[in-house]
N, C-alpha and C positions, 0 to 999 in steps of 0.2 A: 325332885320333880313331881307333881301331883298329875294325875290321869289325862290331863288336856296337853294339847301342844305347847311348845314353849313360845309364850306371846312376843318375847322379845326377839326371839330368832325371826318369827313370823313377820314381826315389823321391819326386819332390817334385810331381808330376803330381796333386794332389790339389784345392787349391786354385788355381784359377783367377788366372793371375798375367801380365802382358802380357810382360816381361820373358822370363819362364820359357816362355811361348806361343810366344815367336818361337825360342827354342832346342829346343821338342818338335817344332816345325812344321818347322826347318832339318834335323832327324834324319830326319824322316817322308819327306821328298824324296829323300831318300839311299838311305833303306830303298825306299821304293814304285820308284824306278830300279833296285835290284839292287844298289846299290854298295856296300851295308851291310846286314849280316845281320838278318835279321827274327826275332823271338821266336818266334811261333806261326802257325802256317795250321790254320784249321777249313775243310774242305772238307764242303759240306752238300747234301744231294739237292735242295733247291730254295733260292734268296734273294728274298727280297721286296723289291723296288724301291719304296719307298714315292712318290718322285718322279714315275717314270710309271706306277704302280699297274700293275705287272707281275712276272711270276714270272721267275728266272733258273736254268734246269738246271744242276747239277751244278756250282757257283761255289767260289770260296775266298773267306774274308775272313783278311788276313795282316795280322798286328798287330806293333806295336814297343812296347812298355812296355803302358801302358793304352789306348792308341790303335790306331785302322784305320788301315793304312799302305796297302793296296791291297785292290782287289775287281777278280773275275774268273775268267773259265773256270778251271777245275780244270785244274793242269798249265802255265798260262800266264805265271806269276810267275816273272821273268826273275834272283831273287836265291836266297840260299841261306835257310833257316829252321830254327831250331833244335829245335823241336816239332812234331809235324804230327798233327793229329785229323782223324777221317772219321766223317761222321754220315748215310749216303747214305739214310737213311729218313724223315728229318729234316727239318723246313720253317723255316727261320730268317727271323725278323722282328725288328725294332729293338726296345730295350729298351723297356717302355712308361713314358709322361711322366703326371706328375698334374700339368695346369696350373692349378689351385687346389685346394690342401687343407691343412686344420688337421691336421698331426700330433698337436698336443695333443690333439684330439678322438677319437684312439686311446687316448689315456690312457698311452702309453708314451713313453719318451724317444727321441730320434731315433737312437741305436745298435739298440735293441731295436725300433724301429719297421722300421729297415732289415732286422732279420732275419725279420721277420713278412711284409713285404711283397714282398722280392725273390725268394723262391721264385714268389710268384704274379707275375713279371715287371715288378716295378716297378723300375727302375734310377736314375731321377732323379723331384724333385718339386720343385715351386714350392710353397714352403712359406707360406701365408698368414700371417702373425706377428702379428697384433694382440690372439691371445690371451697369449703368455707376453710380449708388448710390455707389455699392460697390468699385469702382474703385476711385471716388471722390466727397464723400456726400455732404461735404459742399456747392460745386459748382452745384448740380446736376439741382435744378431747373432753375439758371441763364443759364445751357447749352441747356436747350430744350425750353427755349422762345425766347432765343436771334434769331434764325431765323425768327421767329414771328417779334418781335420787327424791325428787318428790313426788313419787308414785304412779307416774302413767305407766299402764300395763303393756305397752309396747315394749320388747326386750331389743336394745341397738348395741349392738355389737361394731365397734369402731375399727375401721382400719385405716388408719394414717396414709397418706395420700405418699407416693413416689413421686407422683409429678407436682413437687413443690420447691421449686418450681418448675413447670412441664418440660421445659429446654435449657439449655446453657445459655441461650439468648433471650430469657426473660428473667424479669424478677418482681414480686409483688410483696403481700403481706406475711410472707411465711418462706421459710427455707429449713428443708429437712436432710438428715444425713444419719449418719451411723449415729450419734449419742442421740440427736432426737428420738429415732425410733427405738433404740433402747430404753429411754426413759419411759414412753408410751406402753411398750411392754410390760415394763416394771411396775409401772403404776398402776395398771387394773387388768383383773384378769377377764375383762369384759372385750379387751383388744386383742382380735383374732389373727392379724398379721398385717400382712404389708397391701395397701390397694394399687389396684391394676399398675403394671409396669407399663407404661406406654412409650417411651422412648428407646425403640428398640436400637436404634443406631447407637445409641450412647453403653447400651450393653454389650453387642458384640465389637465393638469397635474403641481400642485401648484408648487411641489418639483423640477419640471425642472429650470435649470439654467436659461434658456431665457424666464419664464413665466412671470415677473415683467414687462421687456421691451416691450413683445410683447400687454400683456394688456395695459399698458401705451399708447403706439400709438394707440390702439383701444380706448383708454377713449377719446384721443386728437380728432379721427376724430368725435367721438359721439357728442363730446362737439362742434363741428362746422357743425353737421348736414351732414357729408360725408357719401359717400358708402365705406362700407368694403369688398373689394373683397376678394373672398376664394380661396382655392384649395385643392381639396378633391380627390385627387389620391388616388385611392386603399381603401378608406371610401365607403364601401357599406353597411355592416350589418344596421339595422334599428334602433339600439340603437345610434352608432355613426353618422348616417347622423341628427337623432334629436339633439344630442349633438352640433354638426356641426352648424346646423341652431340656436340654442338655444344661441350659443354665439355670435351672430349678425354677422356673416360671411353671405353674401348676396349671394355668386355665387359659382359655380365651372367650370372649362373649361377643367377638367380633363376625364369628363365622357366617355365612352368607350361603352357602349349598351344601348337599348332601356328601358329595364327593372329599370338598374342602373339611367338612366334619370326621368324616372316615380316616381320612389322613390324618388328623390330629388325635384322634381316639385312638388308632392303631399307634401312637407316638407317646401315648400315658399321658395325654391332655386332659383335663376334665373339661368340657363343653357345657356353657351357659347359654340357652337358646333364648333370643330374644323373640317375640311374636311375629314381628316380621320375615323373619327365616324360616318358619314353622311350616310353611306351605310347601316347602321345597324338601326342608332337609326331614322332616318326621318321614313324610311316605318313600321317600330315597331310603332312608335306614331301616324302614320296614322292607321294603324291595330287595335290600342287600342281607336280610334275615338278622337283624341286630335283636338279639334275645336278651343280653343284659344290659339294660338301659340306668346302672349303676352309676356309672360316669357322665350323667348328665343329669342338668338341672336346667328351671326356666328362670329368665331374669327379666326384670322391668329395666332396669337400669335408669333409663331417664322417661318419667311420664310427667306431664304438668297436672295441676290440682283437677284444672277443667277436664281435661281428658280421663282422668281417674273417675271423677263425677259421672262421667257419661260413658264409659266401658267397664271400669273396674281396675283393681289393681291386680293380683296374683291370681284371683279367682279368674278372671278375663284371660290370663296365658293358660290355665287349667283348661277351661271351655274350648279354648284356640288348638291346644295341642290333642285335645278329644275329637274334636271337627277335624283334625287333619289325619285320625285314624288310630291314635293311641288309646287303649283303654285307658278308662277311670282310673283303675288302679294304678296302671304305672305311671301315669299323668300326677296321682297325687302323690308319688315318691319323688316324684322330680321338683316337688316343692316342698319336701319334709324331710324324709331321712338322709335323700341323697344331698343336697346342699349341707344338712347337718354334719354327714360325714366328711365332707369334703373339707370344709371349715373347721373341724377336730371340734365339734359342739356338742355332739351324742348326748354327754352326761348330763345337757341342759336342755337342748330341745329336739324336736325332729321326730319324736314316736311318743305314742300315749304308754309309756312305760315307768315305771315306779325310779322316783328320783328327779323325772324332768317335771319344767315347771307345766302345770297343769292347765294349760293350753289345748283347747277343745274347739273343734268345728262341728257343728251340728246341722246334718244336711237333711233337708225335706227329699230331694233325689238326687242320687249321685251322678247320674250320667250330665246332668244338666248345672250339676255344681251350684243347686240351689240351697242357697244359705238360710236356715230359719234363724241360728241364734251362734252365737260365739262366745266361750269361756276363755279368761285368761288370768293367768294367775291364780287359779281357781276360784274365781266370781265369773257370774254371770255379767257381761261387758256390752254385750248387744243384743238386740232382739228384733227380727225383721227390718234389717237396716238402720237401725235407731242405737246410737252409742251411749250406753248408759255410764259408761266408766268415769273415772276422775278425768279432766284436764286443769294439770296445774297452771296456774296464773302466775305469769313469771313475767317480768318487769326487766326485760332485758337490757342490760347496761350499755354505756358508751360505747364500750369496747365492740359491742355486737352492732350497734344501731348508728353510729357515727364512722362509716368506713370508709367514704368517699372523699378524697383531699386532692381535690384539682390544684388548688392554691390559690385560684382568681377564676373570676369570670371571663369565659373565653370569647373572642371576636371574630369577625370575618378572617383578619390576616392569618390566626393560624390553623385557616385551612386551606391559605391558597397555595397554590405552586408555583414558583417562578419560571419564568421562561428564559434561556437565554438571551443578553442583547440582541437587538435588530431580527430575529426569527418570528416568521408566520406561521409557522409549526414546529411542533416537538416530538421527536419520538418518544413515547412512554409505554413503559412496564405495565401490563395489567393481568390479573387474576380474576377468576371466576369462583361463584361456590361451588367447593367440592373440586378445586382444581388439583388433580393427582399425577400430575403430568412433571415429566424431569425439567422442562424449560416453562417458563412464563411464557405469556400472550405480547406481542407488539403491537403496537398500533401508531400511526401517525396522528396526532391531534392538535386542533386550530389554536393560537396564541390569541388572546383578547386583553389588550391594555395592559400587554407585558405578562397575562397569567397564562399558564396551560390552562385550556378552558374543556369541559364534558362535550362530549356529543350525543345526545339522546337519540338521534338519528341512528345510530349504530348501537343503541342501548348501552351505552358509555356513561356512568356515573362515578359519585368520588365518592370512597371510603377513607375511614380516619380510625386510628386506634387513639385512646386520649388515655393516660398514665393516671391512674386515680387515686397512686398509693403514695408517691414522693411529695406532693404539692409544688413542682416545678411546673405545673402547666404544660406538660409536653406532649407534643402529638407526633403521631406518623400519619402520614396521608400518601392516597395514590388512588388510581382510577380502577372500577370494577366493571368488567362485563356482565350485563343479562338479569341485572339486580337492581333495585333502589327505585325512589321514586321517579314519574315522570312529569309529574305535576311542577310547576314553578314552584320557587321559594318553599318547598316541602322537605322536609327530615325526618328521621328513622332513627333514634337513639336507645343504646339498651347498656344494662350493666351486668348482665349474665351473657360471658363472653369466654366459652370452655377454652383454657382451663384456667389462665390467670385471671380472667375475670376483671380486665380492663373494661372503659366502656370503649362500645362500638358503635359508628353512626354513618348512616348512608345520606345522601342529601342532592338536592337539585340546584342548592346554592349555599355558599358559604357562609351568608348569613342565617340561613334556616338551621344549618348543623350546630353552629353556634348556640343557637335558642334552645335547641332539643338540648344539647349537652348540660347547658344551664340549669334548664328545667329538671334534668334528672339529677344534678348536683343538690338542687334546692330540697328534692323530696328524699334523697339517700338513696337512691337505686331504682331501679325497675325498668320501666316502659315510660319514653315521651316521644310524640308523636307532633310535630309542627307540621300544618296544612295549610299552604297559600299566606305564609307568614304569620301565622296565628296559631298559638299554643291547643291542637284540637283535643289531646286526652294524654292522658298518664295514668300509671297503674304503679303503686310503691311496693317495693320488695325492701322494706328500711331496716331489715335485718340482713349484715353481709351484702347487702345491693343484690341480694340472692332470692329470700325469703320474706316472708311476712306473717306477724303475729297475730292471725285469726282466724276463725273458720273458714273450712275449704269454699262454703257456699259462698260468703262475703268476698273473698277475693276472686271468685269465679263471676260475681255479678259485675264487679270492676273490670274484668277481663273483657267479659261480655260488651260492656259500654267501648272501651277500648278497640275492639275485633270491629265494630259498628262503625268507629269513626275511620279507621285504615281501610274500610270497604268502600270509602268514598274516593280512596286514592287511586292512580292508575299507576301500578307498578310493572315496572319492566320484568322482563322474562326470557331466557332462552334455556333450553334444557340443557343438562348436564349429565355425566354418566350417572352420577347418584340415583338411587332408585326411587328416594323420599324427596328431591329437589322437585316443588311444583309451583304452579304460576300461583299470582296471587301476592297476599302480605307474607313477606319472607320471613317469619317466624323462626325457620330452622338455620337463620344466619347464627343464632347463638350456639351451633354446632360447627357452621361454616369458618369460626374462628378458633378452631382446633391446630395444634403444631405440632401433634403425634404423628407418627408414621400411620397412614401412608402419605401425609403430607408432606411435601417437599418445600416450595418457594410459599411463604407465608409473609402478612404483615404483623410485627408486634412493637410494642412501644421502643421509641428510642433508648437504645443502651451503647457501652461501650464497643461490643462485638459488632454491632448493627446500627451506626449512628443514626440513618433514614428509617430502620426499622424494618427494610424489605432482606429478608433472607433466607436461603435454603437451610432448614434445619436438619438435614441429613448431611449436609457436607460442610456447611459452615460459610460458603460461599453467598459475599453481597454482590448490589449490582443498584447502579442509581436508577432513581424512577423514572425521570426524565433526561433525556439527553441530544 
């Protein structure tokens, strides 16, 4: 080989492969020793070493291909360099990483997610992939790796979803067990482990119908030395925290308070803080005297493109942590080396050290996380908020874009709830958003023309789940409290319904509900709003019914038109004990459809175990919807 780096290795250094990794590192050894020419040297005023939490003044980062070959004082590198860059006024930190994120919640396909988050410092993401997995489980890994194969600078490390399906009372476009998990882990070294295990009742209870499937996936992950991510929402008593940790579930991103975090840290759990928890948790941990923050990372989890454009990505999380009292250096560790260690990815990402991908965030001001530019894969990809890198143009095939199969157009009758003959009223089971109670709500509702009717005077509307996978036009319907449109002949439908992603719809008339769902099926997913009997607005998520293949700014423009139409609707509202349930357009209904702990009673698409769709997912108990 000549004095240059191996061009074939550089070309292929996108998807991690063991044999290729050896060739890349053989080349890096010679470049580090100065025996082979380096590609670039980036000289920076200060370089942050996350391993020692210290700054090194006037250092160079020397690269070969997409990797770092050498770091040290400027002028000390012993070899030749093809191209040099000098940024004396800037501070270099490693590319930010997402320890747990559902890219689907940005509603962008991964190549456009990259274009949005890279200017905000994100260079790698652990994709919690149970969202698309529930739409098309068989092609899950191919979907997430395709943009990287085509040159996208964002490193995506997929974690196949444990919640496929989320509970044993649901089914959709995927089913994962032992064989599927082993297959994913064996297929690619990019797979970091198992996505958040959400169905805690199926982990601890051998009689739960999901027990064998979940433990099969966990066994497969253990067999390949992967990480098993957890989801411990509402699990706060000492016995349960111990049991959770004993099971092998390694983390929790659902923590809300400082005492809860302390209890989980002291049982060996890795804590992934979302921004909404930081104001309580960070000052509380500082007051407790926490000195070692290595078991803490920051996570975005779910954030739409519109919100990311307005507030930021992981850079927002870092700024929020600093505002809550954490030093900038510790905050940066929480989005670089800490998540990389937890996910066992330190040979590849998390630090500005030899062998790692050459991902560098250059800051004009560290304390405010003011990003000047971003390097990824050894090249400048963003400058002053403008993305300069490649966006692979992918024509996603039918398996990604034709995923809504209701089977036929729905009608009013599909949403009607029949009363018993001769009755003037009926007892009804009701839920409300984020109803985390052991029992459901009951209410006596009027009967009109033989059908159980809504009661808008008491904030009662109709809610339905439509099976989008089987083609059987199967609908589960019931009444909900404190959510939905008050205006006549109005309905809101969406194909984002964590985590099975059947269609949910709220409405003030059966005809409006049918019209909204039919409009949604026509565009293959997204949002549909019918107001006063007319289709008022739609937003298309044509990829998996979850994402759209277009720039973030284009999607946001369509969302803003939709928000404006939704603002003309009067929405019912009652407070619940969830801190982020607010009045107005009920966008968070996409999360109120969850079926994992701490939810008990939920509505799912009709199935053999729950023919009407109304089931307690912790006990398996079912109950009539009206009686």
